[in-house]
Steps between C-alpha positions, in 0.01 A plus 500: 500500500254553215285220642443697820426816301234340284335261747321530832472240774133444587536201735778386729681169465361194677690230692447130437196357678450124517542357152468843337840646406603858573421773250658834422327840496223569252597756237293716272596745226547863603247578226241303702608605849145600599340187357511269203366630170123454480289443192281806424127455550281442199717279281420131485693342213803544272246532219431852628867592453475396136157648422593836654821512294288434191271790591797730559725396211294304243737573210825439688706201382456218749636171361760462228729252333754514222394339178742262335465478122726268299728467800541878535396681816272795441381780728252453783136480400269626775144434612331787686332486840158527337575220254621271779190585704267415213675166443495416871125568516439271201717218638352538848155466349610188311646345816171554686301369204713185513375427852773660712343708778634757749712319758586218258856448378650547155855400409726722289775303327759660277802724475483876551296673232217755470243219491614388846412836653174520307400156636590613853285811471217295349504285814521805726199656327274217618666408828641176359811376679783474249767235553832567319677187380873498427547426130835335588344225709362314197192400697260601223512372145299632207471359153458714192190720509275413208313752285172372643619564854608851406157573355331362810718721722424807289126437529521471877733800526266718301195424712313773681434289807607598852605856415369624835784473751431346842590670829843419641630511856850568628486181708435285191781283368665671204755238399663175605867527414713189515851519636764402247591181683870579533494425873238225504173404335311798354239642739189691397529835679162666551504879450191715547397814313597703806852356511565554127377858521705568814811361327440733205444806721802433720716478187374845405554628853857373531599641161334833578666556839846380392531601134226557243177313441418352161283712269319454169821618332692193619542157343562166666685213337322170572761228526446311825222238453152629574450180697748656746340723762757779470424562134127474574520783752725715281271469198191567710680805636578627150136451403392692811726790396401494132852403386597285200611135517725359229554124470821324402506252214697215657862571411773748591566567134164676463569732793750700301347802338376673809211486736452684825417284799528474873612141546848391590486182291513714185813669629686187598514379141694807393744530791755253365480634144543856630812401695636330188454821299683700766788249510535510122532881492822695471726595791359853523143371504583254777670766713211743453245235593693393812547860613129574452405175674717568806387863520131414498543201733671723756214749489240225534686369805485853645121484479430701185192395303534321169420804287725727710810280531646590161270670246800585281630144468145366474467703182853452368570134586213311655233624260638250249424215740159646572431505128590132471216441745253699292577853614210542745571250777473669839420219743644147521360249748660166584368218717546125552872416512711798613702694246876457531639814661722597200200469267274709725771764542558515123129548434462764771788701356445465126131452417389854597203357690395372840605142584317323782516147635223343703369182655160340485294186461178397335350491851582871547356597160846566365740741664487539877838671538670750272801727490429871523575686177820706503624354830829360375591345836222245449686346207540126550188475715127449447421815694219569744137386541252656258215707645252211531730255679653446844810284537683321777765231532430181694778290646569156356690321781564180305690705240677722750306811395433742785270795432607665827877482457726801441493410130142370464422219262185298461202401290321799358133523596238725341157638572298781345253617240642326194521146634324197353179342630611138481596215271236361264374168647805479732399639839752261656783694336360830628514373857866415451606850393252735670559516877351769726424715198857485365585341167825303526681536170763229542768754403774619735611861513736724691529881512793627295604834350178679589261239365429131531733262318420143414 
């Protein structure tokens, strides 16, 4: 099984003892068989990722959005790394001048946009803990900003105070990210600089060893809310690599026209419309598409890589679908609810890029499990542990889940380098979920088709 090929057992299973249920073996990724990924010495804060990218690629486009004039969508307008840096320094200075000191908290409320990232980096520059707030929760209300208030803000923003940046430490709190509240009241998840940086570096590591790491030539399409930890890590990763981040404008109708990205949410909008176009074609077109689809699917099932399964039909047939997605898409990542198998299969065959599903939580700084690129047998699963995480199943007797049975099933438990430090002002909740160093996710899993299935 692919699971056995890409994981190693580092601890044996444990029988039930007293009121503690039994637990299955502890697994680690084969890419971390000699130890979990460690943070390199000498880096203390995500701010260093950003500032070093500015030094390396000051003129590279960093943040962009499409202008809408008279209801018409225009091309992307970009702000460079140097321009974003200069703005972040100014805003960071203004925040400090307003009485916010290193270690204090600053909320960021709003939908995805360049200003969101600039505010985040402004906080990072001075070691201020930023707290993302979901703009859908309607917990903050603002009236119209007056001209006087705008002038006051401009005066503060243009000040020369607090331009000297304070020292930062990897153990400092970077952000408090609230869970969405879909499974209970929102909880403030405390994530340190070290954890955020480790999550960024493990993303780079997993992409590098299984496919191709992001470079300054790549673009990322920002769709998932920045108040969601997964998008936070992905955008920090793109900043670390000097890539470009393009923001959506709030409606599927403005996606048309092309933009390269790496996020599955962009793709899902166009799947149904693409199928409609295929269905509306002539008989010859339908037969050609089905033949090409079956041919490539068979080769993928044999284990051929995406770009080797059918270069001819990729160019002749599937390039049209790739163009619908912007023409440059090479990596699609999906989390949260699992993709339906027919949808995942369709994307894997037709989009001419890597498709990967994963699993994660705010408490694990986003993804903690991921499918391995080009391993088709992992389709329908969330894959294997990433290189900073160890995983095991724990039995849940009251639900009939036995982690030691022939077909193990149980609550998934996590530990590792990208785990949270606690819940803001709710130590009681931490004691409920963190037992003997293992975080109990509340989700049940079972091994299936070479990876873990939910």
